[in-house]
C-alpha positions, 0 to 999 in steps of 0.5 A: 350415146345417141338418144333413142327417143329421138324420132329421127333415129327411131323407126315409127310404128305404122307401116306408112310411117315406117316407109316414110321414115326409111325413104327420108333416111335413104334420101338423106344418105343419097344426098350425102353420097352424091359429092364423093361419088361425083369426085370418084367418077371424075378422077377415075375417068381421068386416070383411066384416060391417062393410062390409055394414053400412056400405054398407047405412047410408051413401051411396057416393061415385061409384066402381067398383062391379062388384057394386052389389047384393051388399053383402058383396062390393061394398066391396072393389073401389074405386080401383086395383082397376079398374086391376088388373082392366083389366090382367088383362082387356086387358093394358097400354095401347097405346103409341099410346093414351098421352096425356102427363099422363094416368093409365095402367095402366103405373104398375102392376106385372104379377105381381098382374094376371097371377095374377088373369088365371090365376085367372079361367080357373078362376072365370070372373070377373075381380073374384072372381079378384082377391079370391081371389088377394088373400085367399089370398095374405094367408092364406099371409102370415099362416101364413109370418109366424107360422112365421118369428116362432115360430122366432125368438121363440116361439109366444106372440109369433108369435100376437100378431104374427098378430093385429096383422097381421090387425087392422092399420089398413090391413088393408082393402088386404089384403082388397081387390083390391090387390097388397099381400097378394101382395107381403107373402106373397112378401116373407115367403116370401123372408125365411123361405127365407133364414132356412133358408139356401135362397138360390136360393128366397129369390132367386126369391121376391124377384124375384117381389116385384120384379115385384109392386111396385117396392119389391121391389128393397129386399128384396135389401138385407135379404137381403144383410144376412141372409146376412152375419148368418148368416156372422157378417160374416166375409168368409171365410164367404161362399160362391158361393151369395150370387150367387143373390141376383142373381136377385132383380133379374130381376122388376124388370128383366123389367118394365123390359125389357118397358116399354122394348121396348113404350114406349121407356122402361124407367122408364115405370112411374115416369113414369106415376105422376106425372100429374094426379090421382095423387101429384105428385113431391116429393123426399125432402128436401122430404118432411119439410117437407111432413109438418111443414107438415101439422100446423102450427097454421095447417093445423090451424086451417084444417082442412086437417090431417084425421084421415087426415093424422095416421094417415099421419104416425103410421104413419111415426113408429110404424114408425121408433120401433118398429123401432129400439127392437126392433133395439136390444132384439134383438127384430128381426134387423138385416136385417129392421129395415134393410129396414123402415126402407128401406121407410119412407124409400121412402114419404116422398115419397108420405107421404099414402099411407104407411100403405098402403105400410108395411102390408107392412113386417112387422117393425113387427108383430113390433116391436109384438108385442115392445112388447106383451109386457106384456099391458095394452099389447098389448090397448091396441095391438090396440084402437087398431088395430081402431078405425083399421082399422074407420075406414079400411075404412068410408071405403074401402067408401064410395069415399072416399080412404084411401091 
């Protein structure tokens, strides 16, 4: 537990002293935020420029284009962006409008479009609001990740982690009107609060993550393990504040309750995902056969194994290998590593989108930074990530399938 008697953690009594205490802490927070903010601005500006040049050079496939004449913005609204904008503007589909087997917006969780709707009240445009929410959430995620890693592994490793996050192969989804940034920020904030033993806040943040993506419920496993780590796995040290973690289920339960009341099925979000044009259900037991089948010589000869196939499969393999290595080398706490591996297991049935879904598994960036303690290897990882990120963004802004 933090020592509350420590004068650096306790606000002084006098008004002038309280002001000085607050000023010093704000200055310390700003000092810790400048590097991730700088990396955020440089990488985002680079990706905006790349999107602009790509749209000016190549034809765009038929897709959602809310700003067809603004090439700086147009490339960040594709695919699922339209679903989020529809929910933010009009809410979820009416029960009478549901047609079995057809796509519908109940597949998407509510917190991100709700944030977009609230931001629209300020900026007046749904699409701009969606972009603002995504990018501000990503900036917050970068700052929190830097602080989380700095406290555990030092400033040099924290800086490498931030760079790897910002140039990750699927970082286009952190810029676009998608929910990945918000989920990442909430997951990181939950782990950071838990690291400081603020279990009420950690549980509330986990609950909000559960209202953003269904995999938010997996955060509870990581948080429980972290609690046990802090208790040194001694049952006598477990206190009543572990019950706060039950609050982490409320986001998912609230959405399920809404779906039950409106559509008569608390798992409507799950049923809505497996329709024509979207991912078809595949049990996890069959996922490995599908992955291996995609890289068999026959598939390669037929040309059915595309570059994206290797990127998705590589994402799965790299996350598993890097996270396990980092845990064995004690570069990752057990709680972070287990959560990342659970996230990996959750995407096996939809491995064709694995890279995007795993982009929020922040322990992999920590593991990659630990691998990059050798400077040459670090620059190699950054270079490969930049090339892949540029490739994925070009495909995305042109309206082609990425993940």
